[in-house]
PyMOL Python script that loads the backbone (N, CA, C, O; Angstrom):
from pymol import cmd

cmd.read_pdbstr("""\
ATOM      1  N   UNK A   1       0.814  -1.180   0.000  1.00  0.00           N
ATOM      2  CA  UNK A   1       0.000   0.000   0.000  1.00  0.00           C
ATOM      3  C   UNK A   1       0.868   1.259   0.000  1.00  0.00           C
ATOM      4  O   UNK A   1       0.507   2.265  -0.610  1.00  0.00           O
ATOM      5  N   UNK A   2       2.003   1.200   0.679  1.00  0.00           N
ATOM      6  CA  UNK A   2       2.895   2.359   0.698  1.00  0.00           C
ATOM      7  C   UNK A   2       3.401   2.694  -0.692  1.00  0.00           C
ATOM      8  O   UNK A   2       3.532   3.866  -1.045  1.00  0.00           O
ATOM      9  N   UNK A   3       3.682   1.678  -1.476  1.00  0.00           N
ATOM     10  CA  UNK A   3       4.312   1.884  -2.774  1.00  0.00           C
ATOM     11  C   UNK A   3       3.389   2.483  -3.827  1.00  0.00           C
ATOM     12  O   UNK A   3       3.872   3.113  -4.768  1.00  0.00           O
ATOM     13  N   UNK A   4       2.069   2.306  -3.698  1.00  0.00           N
ATOM     14  CA  UNK A   4       1.179   2.770  -4.757  1.00  0.00           C
ATOM     15  C   UNK A   4       0.607   4.153  -4.518  1.00  0.00           C
ATOM     16  O   UNK A   4       0.063   4.761  -5.440  1.00  0.00           O
ATOM     17  N   UNK A   5       0.714   4.654  -3.320  1.00  0.00           N
ATOM     18  CA  UNK A   5       0.196   5.990  -3.050  1.00  0.00           C
ATOM     19  C   UNK A   5      -1.302   6.003  -2.805  1.00  0.00           C
ATOM     20  O   UNK A   5      -1.951   4.957  -2.825  1.00  0.00           O
ATOM     21  N   UNK A   6      -1.842   7.173  -2.578  1.00  0.00           N
ATOM     22  CA  UNK A   6      -3.253   7.306  -2.217  1.00  0.00           C
ATOM     23  C   UNK A   6      -4.209   7.087  -3.383  1.00  0.00           C
ATOM     24  O   UNK A   6      -5.370   6.740  -3.167  1.00  0.00           O
ATOM     25  N   UNK A   7      -3.754   7.280  -4.584  1.00  0.00           N
ATOM     26  CA  UNK A   7      -4.633   7.149  -5.748  1.00  0.00           C
ATOM     27  C   UNK A   7      -4.590   5.764  -6.383  1.00  0.00           C
ATOM     28  O   UNK A   7      -5.330   5.497  -7.330  1.00  0.00           O
ATOM     29  N   UNK A   8      -3.738   4.884  -5.877  1.00  0.00           N
ATOM     30  CA  UNK A   8      -3.612   3.562  -6.470  1.00  0.00           C
ATOM     31  C   UNK A   8      -4.731   2.625  -6.069  1.00  0.00           C
ATOM     32  O   UNK A   8      -5.474   2.881  -5.121  1.00  0.00           O
ATOM     33  N   UNK A   9      -4.836   1.540  -6.807  1.00  0.00           N
ATOM     34  CA  UNK A   9      -5.840   0.519  -6.541  1.00  0.00           C
ATOM     35  C   UNK A   9      -5.147  -0.821  -6.393  1.00  0.00           C
ATOM     36  O   UNK A   9      -4.196  -1.119  -7.117  1.00  0.00           O
ATOM     37  N   UNK A  10      -5.624  -1.633  -5.450  1.00  0.00           N
ATOM     38  CA  UNK A  10      -5.098  -2.976  -5.235  1.00  0.00           C
ATOM     39  C   UNK A  10      -6.192  -3.976  -5.590  1.00  0.00           C
ATOM     40  O   UNK A  10      -7.343  -3.826  -5.181  1.00  0.00           O
ATOM     41  N   UNK A  11      -5.819  -4.995  -6.355  1.00  0.00           N
ATOM     42  CA  UNK A  11      -6.732  -6.068  -6.734  1.00  0.00           C
ATOM     43  C   UNK A  11      -6.202  -7.372  -6.151  1.00  0.00           C
ATOM     44  O   UNK A  11      -5.013  -7.668  -6.265  1.00  0.00           O
ATOM     45  N   UNK A  12      -7.075  -8.144  -5.530  1.00  0.00           N
ATOM     46  CA  UNK A  12      -6.694  -9.449  -4.997  1.00  0.00           C
ATOM     47  C   UNK A  12      -7.598 -10.488  -5.642  1.00  0.00           C
ATOM     48  O   UNK A  12      -8.823 -10.406  -5.552  1.00  0.00           O
ATOM     49  N   UNK A  13      -6.975 -11.469  -6.295  1.00  0.00           N
ATOM     50  CA  UNK A  13      -7.745 -12.532  -6.942  1.00  0.00           C
ATOM     51  C   UNK A  13      -7.170 -13.891  -6.565  1.00  0.00           C
ATOM     52  O   UNK A  13      -5.979 -14.027  -6.282  1.00  0.00           O
ATOM     53  N   UNK A  14      -8.033 -14.876  -6.570  1.00  0.00           N
ATOM     54  CA  UNK A  14      -7.606 -16.250  -6.334  1.00  0.00           C
ATOM     55  C   UNK A  14      -8.194 -17.126  -7.434  1.00  0.00           C
ATOM     56  O   UNK A  14      -9.245 -16.826  -7.999  1.00  0.00           O
ATOM     57  N   UNK A  15      -7.499 -18.201  -7.716  1.00  0.00           N
ATOM     58  CA  UNK A  15      -8.019 -19.205  -8.642  1.00  0.00           C
ATOM     59  C   UNK A  15      -7.814 -20.576  -8.010  1.00  0.00           C
ATOM     60  O   UNK A  15      -6.923 -20.771  -7.183  1.00  0.00           O
ATOM     61  N   UNK A  16      -8.660 -21.522  -8.417  1.00  0.00           N
ATOM     62  CA  UNK A  16      -8.539 -22.864  -7.865  1.00  0.00           C
ATOM     63  C   UNK A  16      -7.778 -23.817  -8.781  1.00  0.00           C
ATOM     64  O   UNK A  16      -7.265 -24.842  -8.332  1.00  0.00           O
ATOM     65  N   UNK A  17      -7.707 -23.476 -10.061  1.00  0.00           N
ATOM     66  CA  UNK A  17      -6.967 -24.342 -10.980  1.00  0.00           C
ATOM     67  C   UNK A  17      -6.246 -23.481 -12.008  1.00  0.00           C
ATOM     68  O   UNK A  17      -6.845 -23.146 -13.030  1.00  0.00           O
ATOM     69  N   UNK A  18      -5.001 -23.113 -11.791  1.00  0.00           N
ATOM     70  CA  UNK A  18      -4.135 -23.546 -10.689  1.00  0.00           C
ATOM     71  C   UNK A  18      -4.470 -22.817  -9.391  1.00  0.00           C
ATOM     72  O   UNK A  18      -5.095 -21.757  -9.405  1.00  0.00           O
ATOM     73  N   UNK A  19      -4.054 -23.391  -8.285  1.00  0.00           N
ATOM     74  CA  UNK A  19      -4.244 -22.750  -6.989  1.00  0.00           C
ATOM     75  C   UNK A  19      -3.267 -21.584  -6.900  1.00  0.00           C
ATOM     76  O   UNK A  19      -2.060 -21.769  -6.746  1.00  0.00           O
ATOM     77  N   UNK A  20      -3.819 -20.384  -7.001  1.00  0.00           N
ATOM     78  CA  UNK A  20      -2.964 -19.204  -7.113  1.00  0.00           C
ATOM     79  C   UNK A  20      -3.612 -17.997  -6.430  1.00  0.00           C
ATOM     80  O   UNK A  20      -4.829 -17.812  -6.464  1.00  0.00           O
ATOM     81  N   UNK A  21      -2.764 -17.197  -5.818  1.00  0.00           N
ATOM     82  CA  UNK A  21      -3.157 -15.914  -5.243  1.00  0.00           C
ATOM     83  C   UNK A  21      -2.401 -14.841  -6.011  1.00  0.00           C
ATOM     84  O   UNK A  21      -1.183 -14.919  -6.167  1.00  0.00           O
ATOM     85  N   UNK A  22      -3.137 -13.828  -6.494  1.00  0.00           N
ATOM     86  CA  UNK A  22      -2.512 -12.734  -7.228  1.00  0.00           C
ATOM     87  C   UNK A  22      -2.917 -11.428  -6.559  1.00  0.00           C
ATOM     88  O   UNK A  22      -4.101 -11.134  -6.395  1.00  0.00           O
ATOM     89  N   UNK A  23      -1.917 -10.661  -6.182  1.00  0.00           N
ATOM     90  CA  UNK A  23      -2.135  -9.324  -5.644  1.00  0.00           C
ATOM     91  C   UNK A  23      -1.551  -8.363  -6.667  1.00  0.00           C
ATOM     92  O   UNK A  23      -0.348  -8.379  -6.928  1.00  0.00           O
ATOM     93  N   UNK A  24      -2.405  -7.527  -7.245  1.00  0.00           N
ATOM     94  CA  UNK A  24      -1.978  -6.600  -8.300  1.00  0.00           C
ATOM     95  C   UNK A  24      -2.270  -5.173  -7.860  1.00  0.00           C
ATOM     96  O   UNK A  24      -3.169  -4.927  -7.055  1.00  0.00           O
ATOM     97  N   UNK A  25      -1.494  -4.233  -8.401  1.00  0.00           N
ATOM     98  CA  UNK A  25      -1.755  -2.830  -8.078  1.00  0.00           C
ATOM     99  C   UNK A  25      -1.484  -1.936  -9.280  1.00  0.00           C
ATOM    100  O   UNK A  25      -0.830  -2.333 -10.245  1.00  0.00           O
ATOM    101  N   UNK A  26      -2.008  -0.716  -9.190  1.00  0.00           N
ATOM    102  CA  UNK A  26      -1.888   0.259 -10.267  1.00  0.00           C
ATOM    103  C   UNK A  26      -0.825   1.309  -9.964  1.00  0.00           C
ATOM    104  O   UNK A  26      -0.869   2.413 -10.506  1.00  0.00           O
ATOM    105  N   UNK A  27       0.117   0.974  -9.112  1.00  0.00           N
ATOM    106  CA  UNK A  27       1.187   1.914  -8.772  1.00  0.00           C
ATOM    107  C   UNK A  27       2.106   2.191  -9.945  1.00  0.00           C
ATOM    108  O   UNK A  27       1.809   1.824 -11.082  1.00  0.00           O
ATOM    109  N   UNK A  28       3.229   2.844  -9.661  1.00  0.00           N
ATOM    110  CA  UNK A  28       4.151   3.249 -10.726  1.00  0.00           C
ATOM    111  C   UNK A  28       4.926   2.095 -11.338  1.00  0.00           C
ATOM    112  O   UNK A  28       5.567   2.264 -12.376  1.00  0.00           O
ATOM    113  N   UNK A  29       4.880   0.945 -10.724  1.00  0.00           N
ATOM    114  CA  UNK A  29       5.559  -0.218 -11.276  1.00  0.00           C
ATOM    115  C   UNK A  29       6.962  -0.383 -10.721  1.00  0.00           C
ATOM    116  O   UNK A  29       7.463   0.455  -9.970  1.00  0.00           O
ATOM    117  N   UNK A  30       7.578  -1.483 -11.110  1.00  0.00           N
ATOM    118  CA  UNK A  30       8.929  -1.812 -10.664  1.00  0.00           C
ATOM    119  C   UNK A  30       9.870  -1.659 -11.846  1.00  0.00           C
ATOM    120  O   UNK A  30       9.675  -2.295 -12.881  1.00  0.00           O
ATOM    121  N   UNK A  31      10.886  -0.823 -11.701  1.00  0.00           N
ATOM    122  CA  UNK A  31      11.889  -0.647 -12.758  1.00  0.00           C
ATOM    123  C   UNK A  31      12.629  -1.959 -12.986  1.00  0.00           C
ATOM    124  O   UNK A  31      12.772  -2.765 -12.067  1.00  0.00           O
ATOM    125  N   UNK A  32      13.096  -2.169 -14.206  1.00  0.00           N
ATOM    126  CA  UNK A  32      13.812  -3.403 -14.544  1.00  0.00           C
ATOM    127  C   UNK A  32      15.031  -3.633 -13.670  1.00  0.00           C
ATOM    128  O   UNK A  32      15.274  -4.764 -13.250  1.00  0.00           O
ATOM    129  N   UNK A  33      15.808  -2.589 -13.381  1.00  0.00           N
ATOM    130  CA  UNK A  33      17.003  -2.777 -12.559  1.00  0.00           C
ATOM    131  C   UNK A  33      16.636  -3.114 -11.117  1.00  0.00           C
ATOM    132  O   UNK A  33      17.372  -3.846 -10.456  1.00  0.00           O
ATOM    133  N   UNK A  34      15.534  -2.603 -10.624  1.00  0.00           N
ATOM    134  CA  UNK A  34      15.075  -2.906  -9.267  1.00  0.00           C
ATOM    135  C   UNK A  34      14.498  -4.320  -9.211  1.00  0.00           C
ATOM    136  O   UNK A  34      14.671  -5.021  -8.214  1.00  0.00           O
ATOM    137  N   UNK A  35      13.820  -4.738 -10.269  1.00  0.00           N
ATOM    138  CA  UNK A  35      13.188  -6.061 -10.299  1.00  0.00           C
ATOM    139  C   UNK A  35      14.193  -7.179 -10.040  1.00  0.00           C
ATOM    140  O   UNK A  35      13.855  -8.176  -9.401  1.00  0.00           O
ATOM    141  N   UNK A  36      15.409  -7.027 -10.522  1.00  0.00           N
ATOM    142  CA  UNK A  36      16.427  -8.066 -10.324  1.00  0.00           C
ATOM    143  C   UNK A  36      16.977  -8.085  -8.901  1.00  0.00           C
ATOM    144  O   UNK A  36      17.593  -9.071  -8.498  1.00  0.00           O
ATOM    145  N   UNK A  37      16.768  -7.023  -8.137  1.00  0.00           N
ATOM    146  CA  UNK A  37      17.323  -6.927  -6.787  1.00  0.00           C
ATOM    147  C   UNK A  37      16.271  -7.007  -5.684  1.00  0.00           C
ATOM    148  O   UNK A  37      16.617  -7.041  -4.503  1.00  0.00           O
ATOM    149  N   UNK A  38      15.007  -7.037  -6.051  1.00  0.00           N
ATOM    150  CA  UNK A  38      13.932  -6.804  -5.085  1.00  0.00           C
ATOM    151  C   UNK A  38      13.882  -7.807  -3.930  1.00  0.00           C
ATOM    152  O   UNK A  38      13.440  -7.454  -2.836  1.00  0.00           O
ATOM    153  N   UNK A  39      14.320  -9.034  -4.145  1.00  0.00           N
ATOM    154  CA  UNK A  39      14.325 -10.031  -3.073  1.00  0.00           C
ATOM    155  C   UNK A  39      15.709 -10.176  -2.429  1.00  0.00           C
ATOM    156  O   UNK A  39      15.919 -11.077  -1.617  1.00  0.00           O
ATOM    157  N   UNK A  40      16.637  -9.312  -2.779  1.00  0.00           N
ATOM    158  CA  UNK A  40      17.988  -9.349  -2.213  1.00  0.00           C
ATOM    159  C   UNK A  40      17.959  -8.845  -0.775  1.00  0.00           C
ATOM    160  O   UNK A  40      17.367  -7.803  -0.496  1.00  0.00           O
ATOM    161  N   UNK A  41      18.599  -9.582   0.145  1.00  0.00           N
ATOM    162  CA  UNK A  41      18.624  -9.135   1.539  1.00  0.00           C
ATOM    163  C   UNK A  41      19.167  -7.715   1.670  1.00  0.00           C
ATOM    164  O   UNK A  41      20.198  -7.376   1.089  1.00  0.00           O
ATOM    165  N   UNK A  42      18.468  -6.902   2.432  1.00  0.00           N
ATOM    166  CA  UNK A  42      18.838  -5.535   2.787  1.00  0.00           C
ATOM    167  C   UNK A  42      18.782  -4.537   1.631  1.00  0.00           C
ATOM    168  O   UNK A  42      19.258  -3.410   1.767  1.00  0.00           O
ATOM    169  N   UNK A  43      18.204  -4.940   0.494  1.00  0.00           N
ATOM    170  CA  UNK A  43      17.977  -4.000  -0.599  1.00  0.00           C
ATOM    171  C   UNK A  43      16.622  -3.347  -0.394  1.00  0.00           C
ATOM    172  O   UNK A  43      15.636  -4.040  -0.141  1.00  0.00           O
ATOM    173  N   UNK A  44      16.555  -2.031  -0.499  1.00  0.00           N
ATOM    174  CA  UNK A  44      15.297  -1.314  -0.369  1.00  0.00           C
ATOM    175  C   UNK A  44      15.311  -0.085  -1.264  1.00  0.00           C
ATOM    176  O   UNK A  44      16.354   0.528  -1.488  1.00  0.00           O
ATOM    177  N   UNK A  45      14.142   0.261  -1.769  1.00  0.00           N
ATOM    178  CA  UNK A  45      14.001   1.500  -2.536  1.00  0.00           C
ATOM    179  C   UNK A  45      13.503   2.631  -1.639  1.00  0.00           C
ATOM    180  O   UNK A  45      13.445   3.786  -2.063  1.00  0.00           O
ATOM    181  N   UNK A  46      13.148   2.303  -0.415  1.00  0.00           N
ATOM    182  CA  UNK A  46      12.657   3.305   0.535  1.00  0.00           C
ATOM    183  C   UNK A  46      13.838   3.941   1.262  1.00  0.00           C
ATOM    184  O   UNK A  46      14.789   3.242   1.611  1.00  0.00           O
ATOM    185  N   UNK A  47      13.796   5.244   1.495  1.00  0.00           N
ATOM    186  CA  UNK A  47      14.901   5.922   2.185  1.00  0.00           C
ATOM    187  C   UNK A  47      15.206   5.330   3.561  1.00  0.00           C
ATOM    188  O   UNK A  47      16.369   5.248   3.955  1.00  0.00           O
ATOM    189  N   UNK A  48      14.184   4.923   4.283  1.00  0.00           N
ATOM    190  CA  UNK A  48      14.395   4.347   5.615  1.00  0.00           C
ATOM    191  C   UNK A  48      14.146   2.842   5.643  1.00  0.00           C
ATOM    192  O   UNK A  48      13.999   2.254   6.714  1.00  0.00           O
ATOM    193  N   UNK A  49      14.100   2.223   4.469  1.00  0.00           N
ATOM    194  CA  UNK A  49      13.812   0.793   4.386  1.00  0.00           C
ATOM    195  C   UNK A  49      14.976  -0.058   4.841  1.00  0.00           C
ATOM    196  O   UNK A  49      16.138   0.321   4.696  1.00  0.00           O
ATOM    197  N   UNK A  50      14.645  -1.224   5.398  1.00  0.00           N
ATOM    198  CA  UNK A  50      15.672  -2.148   5.873  1.00  0.00           C
ATOM    199  C   UNK A  50      15.903  -3.299   4.911  1.00  0.00           C
ATOM    200  O   UNK A  50      16.911  -3.997   5.017  1.00  0.00           O
ATOM    201  N   UNK A  51      14.984  -3.509   3.972  1.00  0.00           N
ATOM    202  CA  UNK A  51      15.174  -4.551   2.972  1.00  0.00           C
ATOM    203  C   UNK A  51      15.008  -5.956   3.509  1.00  0.00           C
ATOM    204  O   UNK A  51      15.644  -6.886   3.011  1.00  0.00           O
ATOM    205  N   UNK A  52      14.167  -6.131   4.516  1.00  0.00           N
ATOM    206  CA  UNK A  52      13.964  -7.483   5.038  1.00  0.00           C
ATOM    207  C   UNK A  52      12.556  -8.023   4.788  1.00  0.00           C
ATOM    208  O   UNK A  52      12.334  -9.225   4.929  1.00  0.00           O
ATOM    209  N   UNK A  53      11.611  -7.176   4.425  1.00  0.00           N
ATOM    210  CA  UNK A  53      10.232  -7.622   4.226  1.00  0.00           C
ATOM    211  C   UNK A  53      10.081  -8.634   3.114  1.00  0.00           C
ATOM    212  O   UNK A  53       9.609  -9.746   3.352  1.00  0.00           O
ATOM    213  N   UNK A  54      10.473  -8.273   1.901  1.00  0.00           N
ATOM    214  CA  UNK A  54      10.344  -9.204   0.777  1.00  0.00           C
ATOM    215  C   UNK A  54      11.314 -10.376   0.901  1.00  0.00           C
ATOM    216  O   UNK A  54      11.022 -11.475   0.429  1.00  0.00           O
ATOM    217  N   UNK A  55      12.457 -10.152   1.529  1.00  0.00           N
ATOM    218  CA  UNK A  55      13.399 -11.242   1.766  1.00  0.00           C
ATOM    219  C   UNK A  55      12.741 -12.298   2.661  1.00  0.00           C
ATOM    220  O   UNK A  55      12.867 -13.497   2.411  1.00  0.00           O
ATOM    221  N   UNK A  56      12.042 -11.845   3.700  1.00  0.00           N
ATOM    222  CA  UNK A  56      11.354 -12.760   4.610  1.00  0.00           C
ATOM    223  C   UNK A  56      10.243 -13.514   3.879  1.00  0.00           C
ATOM    224  O   UNK A  56      10.109 -14.728   4.034  1.00  0.00           O
ATOM    225  N   UNK A  57       9.455 -12.802   3.089  1.00  0.00           N
ATOM    226  CA  UNK A  57       8.379 -13.436   2.318  1.00  0.00           C
ATOM    227  C   UNK A  57       8.947 -14.489   1.377  1.00  0.00           C
ATOM    228  O   UNK A  57       8.401 -15.587   1.268  1.00  0.00           O
ATOM    229  N   UNK A  58      10.036 -14.160   0.701  1.00  0.00           N
ATOM    230  CA  UNK A  58      10.680 -15.118  -0.204  1.00  0.00           C
ATOM    231  C   UNK A  58      11.078 -16.394   0.533  1.00  0.00           C
ATOM    232  O   UNK A  58      10.839 -17.499   0.045  1.00  0.00           O
ATOM    233  N   UNK A  59      11.681 -16.240   1.702  1.00  0.00           N
ATOM    234  CA  UNK A  59      12.123 -17.398   2.483  1.00  0.00           C
ATOM    235  C   UNK A  59      10.943 -18.282   2.897  1.00  0.00           C
ATOM    236  O   UNK A  59      11.025 -19.505   2.788  1.00  0.00           O
ATOM    237  N   UNK A  60       9.868 -17.690   3.360  1.00  0.00           N
ATOM    238  CA  UNK A  60       8.682 -18.449   3.771  1.00  0.00           C
ATOM    239  C   UNK A  60       8.103 -19.213   2.576  1.00  0.00           C
ATOM    240  O   UNK A  60       7.804 -20.402   2.681  1.00  0.00           O
ATOM    241  N   UNK A  61       7.948 -18.526   1.446  1.00  0.00           N
ATOM    242  CA  UNK A  61       7.392 -19.177   0.261  1.00  0.00           C
ATOM    243  C   UNK A  61       8.285 -20.311  -0.227  1.00  0.00           C
ATOM    244  O   UNK A  61       7.784 -21.370  -0.603  1.00  0.00           O
ATOM    245  N   UNK A  62       9.591 -20.108  -0.227  1.00  0.00           N
ATOM    246  CA  UNK A  62      10.509 -21.155  -0.663  1.00  0.00           C
ATOM    247  C   UNK A  62      10.486 -22.352   0.282  1.00  0.00           C
ATOM    248  O   UNK A  62      10.507 -23.497  -0.169  1.00  0.00           O
ATOM    249  N   UNK A  63      10.445 -22.100   1.570  1.00  0.00           N
ATOM    250  CA  UNK A  63      10.415 -23.195   2.558  1.00  0.00           C
ATOM    251  C   UNK A  63       9.165 -24.057   2.396  1.00  0.00           C
ATOM    252  O   UNK A  63       9.194 -25.252   2.690  1.00  0.00           O
ATOM    253  N   UNK A  64       8.077 -23.462   1.934  1.00  0.00           N
ATOM    254  CA  UNK A  64       6.843 -24.206   1.719  1.00  0.00           C
ATOM    255  C   UNK A  64       6.730 -24.759   0.293  1.00  0.00           C
ATOM    256  O   UNK A  64       5.751 -25.430  -0.032  1.00  0.00           O
ATOM    257  N   UNK A  65       7.711 -24.487  -0.547  1.00  0.00           N
ATOM    258  CA  UNK A  65       7.731 -25.024  -1.902  1.00  0.00           C
ATOM    259  C   UNK A  65       6.787 -24.340  -2.871  1.00  0.00           C
ATOM    260  O   UNK A  65       6.383 -24.942  -3.866  1.00  0.00           O
ATOM    261  N   UNK A  66       6.425 -23.086  -2.599  1.00  0.00           N
ATOM    262  CA  UNK A  66       5.508 -22.357  -3.473  1.00  0.00           C
ATOM    263  C   UNK A  66       6.286 -21.542  -4.507  1.00  0.00           C
ATOM    264  O   UNK A  66       7.291 -20.908  -4.186  1.00  0.00           O
ATOM    265  N   UNK A  67       5.811 -21.569  -5.739  1.00  0.00           N
ATOM    266  CA  UNK A  67       6.394 -20.736  -6.795  1.00  0.00           C
ATOM    267  C   UNK A  67       5.799 -19.337  -6.681  1.00  0.00           C
ATOM    268  O   UNK A  67       4.643 -19.180  -6.288  1.00  0.00           O
ATOM    269  N   UNK A  68       6.582 -18.334  -7.021  1.00  0.00           N
ATOM    270  CA  UNK A  68       6.096 -16.956  -6.915  1.00  0.00           C
ATOM    271  C   UNK A  68       6.839 -16.059  -7.883  1.00  0.00           C
ATOM    272  O   UNK A  68       7.931 -16.383  -8.350  1.00  0.00           O
ATOM    273  N   UNK A  69       6.218 -14.917  -8.176  1.00  0.00           N
ATOM    274  CA  UNK A  69       6.864 -13.908  -9.013  1.00  0.00           C
ATOM    275  C   UNK A  69       6.324 -12.543  -8.613  1.00  0.00           C
ATOM    276  O   UNK A  69       5.205 -12.416  -8.116  1.00  0.00           O
ATOM    277  N   UNK A  70       7.132 -11.546  -8.840  1.00  0.00           N
ATOM    278  CA  UNK A  70       6.735 -10.159  -8.590  1.00  0.00           C
ATOM    279  C   UNK A  70       7.308  -9.331  -9.718  1.00  0.00           C
ATOM    280  O   UNK A  70       8.524  -9.178  -9.838  1.00  0.00           O
ATOM    281  N   UNK A  71       6.415  -8.793 -10.553  1.00  0.00           N
ATOM    282  CA  UNK A  71       6.880  -7.986 -11.687  1.00  0.00           C
ATOM    283  C   UNK A  71       5.773  -7.090 -12.209  1.00  0.00           C
ATOM    284  O   UNK A  71       4.587  -7.330 -11.981  1.00  0.00           O
ATOM    285  N   UNK A  72       6.189  -6.066 -12.908  1.00  0.00           N
ATOM    286  CA  UNK A  72       5.251  -5.169 -13.570  1.00  0.00           C
ATOM    287  C   UNK A  72       5.056  -5.677 -14.992  1.00  0.00           C
ATOM    288  O   UNK A  72       6.024  -5.946 -15.703  1.00  0.00           O
ATOM    289  N   UNK A  73       3.807  -5.803 -15.396  1.00  0.00           N
ATOM    290  CA  UNK A  73       3.475  -6.348 -16.711  1.00  0.00           C
ATOM    291  C   UNK A  73       3.202  -5.217 -17.702  1.00  0.00           C
ATOM    292  O   UNK A  73       3.089  -4.053 -17.318  1.00  0.00           O
ATOM    293  N   UNK A  74       3.098  -5.574 -18.965  1.00  0.00           N
ATOM    294  CA  UNK A  74       2.910  -4.571 -20.016  1.00  0.00           C
ATOM    295  C   UNK A  74       1.585  -3.829 -19.907  1.00  0.00           C
ATOM    296  O   UNK A  74       1.431  -2.753 -20.484  1.00  0.00           O
ATOM    297  N   UNK A  75       0.624  -4.394 -19.172  1.00  0.00           N
ATOM    298  CA  UNK A  75      -0.653  -3.697 -18.978  1.00  0.00           C
ATOM    299  C   UNK A  75      -0.569  -2.633 -17.880  1.00  0.00           C
ATOM    300  O   UNK A  75      -1.555  -1.957 -17.585  1.00  0.00           O
ATOM    301  N   UNK A  76       0.622  -2.490 -17.275  1.00  0.00           N
ATOM    302  CA  UNK A  76       0.833  -1.478 -16.247  1.00  0.00           C
ATOM    303  C   UNK A  76       0.598  -1.950 -14.829  1.00  0.00           C
ATOM    304  O   UNK A  76       0.932  -1.241 -13.880  1.00  0.00           O
ATOM    305  N   UNK A  77       0.031  -3.135 -14.666  1.00  0.00           N
ATOM    306  CA  UNK A  77      -0.200  -3.663 -13.323  1.00  0.00           C
ATOM    307  C   UNK A  77       1.030  -4.399 -12.808  1.00  0.00           C
ATOM    308  O   UNK A  77       1.677  -5.147 -13.540  1.00  0.00           O
ATOM    309  N   UNK A  78       1.335  -4.174 -11.553  1.00  0.00           N
ATOM    310  CA  UNK A  78       2.379  -4.950 -10.885  1.00  0.00           C
ATOM    311  C   UNK A  78       1.683  -6.083 -10.162  1.00  0.00           C
ATOM    312  O   UNK A  78       0.739  -5.865  -9.403  1.00  0.00           O
ATOM    313  N   UNK A  79       2.158  -7.301 -10.406  1.00  0.00           N
ATOM    314  CA  UNK A  79       1.510  -8.481  -9.834  1.00  0.00           C
ATOM    315  C   UNK A  79       2.484  -9.293  -8.996  1.00  0.00           C
ATOM    316  O   UNK A  79       3.609  -9.580  -9.404  1.00  0.00           O
ATOM    317  N   UNK A  80       2.012  -9.652  -7.811  1.00  0.00           N
ATOM    318  CA  UNK A  80       2.717 -10.604  -6.963  1.00  0.00           C
ATOM    319  C   UNK A  80       1.888 -11.873  -7.008  1.00  0.00           C
ATOM    320  O   UNK A  80       0.799 -11.935  -6.437  1.00  0.00           O
ATOM    321  N   UNK A  81       2.409 -12.884  -7.690  1.00  0.00           N
ATOM    322  CA  UNK A  81       1.688 -14.144  -7.897  1.00  0.00           C
ATOM    323  C   UNK A  81       2.321 -15.238  -7.040  1.00  0.00           C
ATOM    324  O   UNK A  81       3.540 -15.408  -7.021  1.00  0.00           O
ATOM    325  N   UNK A  82       1.474 -15.966  -6.342  1.00  0.00           N
ATOM    326  CA  UNK A  82       1.931 -17.096  -5.541  1.00  0.00           C
ATOM    327  C   UNK A  82       1.133 -18.312  -5.978  1.00  0.00           C
ATOM    328  O   UNK A  82      -0.097 -18.309  -5.926  1.00  0.00           O
ATOM    329  N   UNK A  83       1.839 -19.356  -6.411  1.00  0.00           N
ATOM    330  CA  UNK A  83       1.196 -20.593  -6.855  1.00  0.00           C
ATOM    331  C   UNK A  83       1.399 -21.647  -5.773  1.00  0.00           C
ATOM    332  O   UNK A  83       2.523 -21.906  -5.343  1.00  0.00           O
ATOM    333  N   UNK A  84       0.297 -22.248  -5.341  1.00  0.00           N
ATOM    334  CA  UNK A  84       0.310 -23.187  -4.223  1.00  0.00           C
ATOM    335  C   UNK A  84       0.318 -24.640  -4.665  1.00  0.00           C
ATOM    336  O   UNK A  84      -0.311 -25.477  -4.017  1.00  0.00           O
ATOM    337  N   UNK A  85       1.003 -24.961  -5.737  1.00  0.00           N
ATOM    338  CA  UNK A  85       1.066 -26.351  -6.193  1.00  0.00           C
ATOM    339  C   UNK A  85       2.504 -26.769  -6.339  1.00  0.00           C
ATOM    340  O   UNK A  85       2.781 -27.908  -6.714  1.00  0.00           O
TER     341      UNK A  85
END
""", "prot")
cmd.dss("prot")
cmd.show_as("cartoon", "prot")
cmd.util.cbc("prot")
cmd.orient("prot")
């Protein structure tokens, strides 16, 4: 919510086949150079960020064997997809 600002919109969708959770937003998107570093420990785009939030999420998802991605698509939406299979 911090990243998209007050005018942004968040969409949450689920599907059963495949079992997937998608959180999308209309924020400014993720730059290509940031996309490659976003799950790196202690990397943050926020001035006071510690860079542990997405690192922690990545670790939890990997420990449970879930596939995931976080990227901005050509339609302008940034999607965090988690597949539970």
